[in-house]
C-alpha positions in Angstrom: -17.4 -8.9 -3.9 -20.0 -10.8 -1.9 -21.2 -9.4 1.4 -20.7 -5.7 0.7 -24.4 -5.1 1.1 -24.4 -7.2 4.3 -21.4 -5.2 5.6 -23.2 -1.9 4.7 -26.3 -2.9 6.7 -24.1 -4.1 9.7 -22.2 -0.8 9.8 -25.4 1.2 9.4 -27.2 -0.7 12.2 -24.1 -0.5 14.5 -23.8 3.3 14.0 -27.5 3.8 14.5 -27.2 2.1 17.9 -24.5 4.6 18.8 -26.7 7.6 17.8 -25.7 8.1 14.2 -28.5 7.5 11.7 -27.2 8.5 8.3 -30.7 8.0 6.8 -31.8 11.0 8.7 -28.8 13.2 7.9 -28.1 15.6 5.1 -26.5 13.6 2.3 -24.2 16.5 1.4 -22.9 16.6 4.9 -22.3 12.9 5.0 -20.4 13.1 1.7 -18.2 15.9 3.1 -17.4 13.7 6.1 -16.2 11.0 3.6 -14.0 13.7 2.1 -12.7 14.7 5.5 -11.6 11.1 6.1 -9.8 11.1 2.8 -8.1 14.3 3.9 -7.0 12.7 7.1 -5.7 9.7 5.1 -3.6 12.2 3.0 -2.2 13.8 6.1 -1.3 10.5 7.7 0.4 9.4 4.5 2.3 12.7 4.3 3.5 12.2 7.9 4.3 8.5 7.1 1.9 7.3 9.8 1.6 3.6 8.9 0.0 0.8 10.8 2.3 -1.1 13.2 1.1 -4.7 12.9 4.1 -6.2 14.7 3.7 -3.8 17.6 0.0 -4.6 17.8 0.6 -8.4 17.8 3.3 -8.0 20.5 1.0 -5.9 22.7 -2.0 -8.2 22.6 -0.3 -11.5 23.2 0.8 -12.0 26.8 1.7 -15.6 26.0 0.4 -18.2 23.7 -2.0 -19.8 26.2 -4.0 -16.7 27.0 -6.9 -15.1 25.2 -5.8 -12.8 22.4 -7.4 -9.7 23.9 -7.4 -9.8 27.7 -10.0 -7.1 27.9 -11.7 -4.5 25.6 -9.5 -1.9 27.2 -6.4 -3.9 26.3 -7.6 -4.0 22.7 -8.4 -0.3 22.7 -5.0 0.7 24.1 -3.3 -1.6 21.6 -5.3 -0.2 18.7 -4.7 3.4 19.7 -1.0 2.8 19.9 -0.5 0.9 16.7 -3.4 1.8 14.3 -5.2 5.0 15.3 -4.9 7.9 12.9 -2.7 5.9 10.5 -3.1 6.0 6.8 -4.8 2.5 6.9 -7.1 3.6 9.7 -8.3 6.7 7.8 -8.9 4.7 4.7 -10.9 2.3 6.8 -12.9 5.2 8.2 -13.6 6.3 4.6 -15.1 2.9 3.7 -17.0 2.8 6.9 -18.7 6.1 6.2 -19.5 5.1 2.6 -20.9 1.7 3.6 -22.9 3.4 6.4 -24.4 5.7 3.7 -25.2 2.7 1.5 -26.8 0.8 4.3 -28.8 3.8 5.5 -30.1 4.6 2.0 -30.6 1.0 0.9 -28.1 1.2 -2.0 -27.3 -2.1 -3.5 -23.6 -1.3 -3.7 -22.6 -4.7 -4.9 -24.8 -4.3 -8.0 -23.7 -0.8 -8.7 -20.0 -1.8 -8.4 -20.6 -4.7 -10.8 -22.4 -2.5 -13.3 -19.8 0.2 -13.1 -16.9 -2.3 -13.6 -18.7 -3.8 -16.6 -19.2 -0.3 -18.0 -15.6 0.7 -17.4 -14.4 -2.2 -19.5 -16.1 -0.6 -22.6 -14.3 2.7 -22.0 -11.2 3.9 -23.9 -7.7 4.3 -22.4 -7.8 6.8 -19.5 -11.4 7.4 -20.6 -10.0 9.6 -23.4 -8.5 12.1 -21.0 -4.9 13.2 -20.3 -5.1 12.0 -16.6 
């Protein structure tokens, strides 16, 4: 679980450079954007939109001797064809939004995950609930 805090800061700083500063936004709005990413993941799953790893690899390799990505545009086109709006892509968006929030609000997410996992070990089966 190492490096989640580092990743959170990296995502936050990158988003801030592109005009998105979650530390200055409404937390409720940001959380609803996380929910919207989960909704998009649900729709992608319902439509069986899955990542196409084989197609992606085939598109980005012209031959074994060349650079993996000829240009940023080559990568963008390959990504849009094989990953954009897929279930995996939307799950990634969800994590990116959550890590952005953690980075912007200086939340030590590694510590909180460790604490919660330790706490959950003490809880009863299904936390005493039906589901």
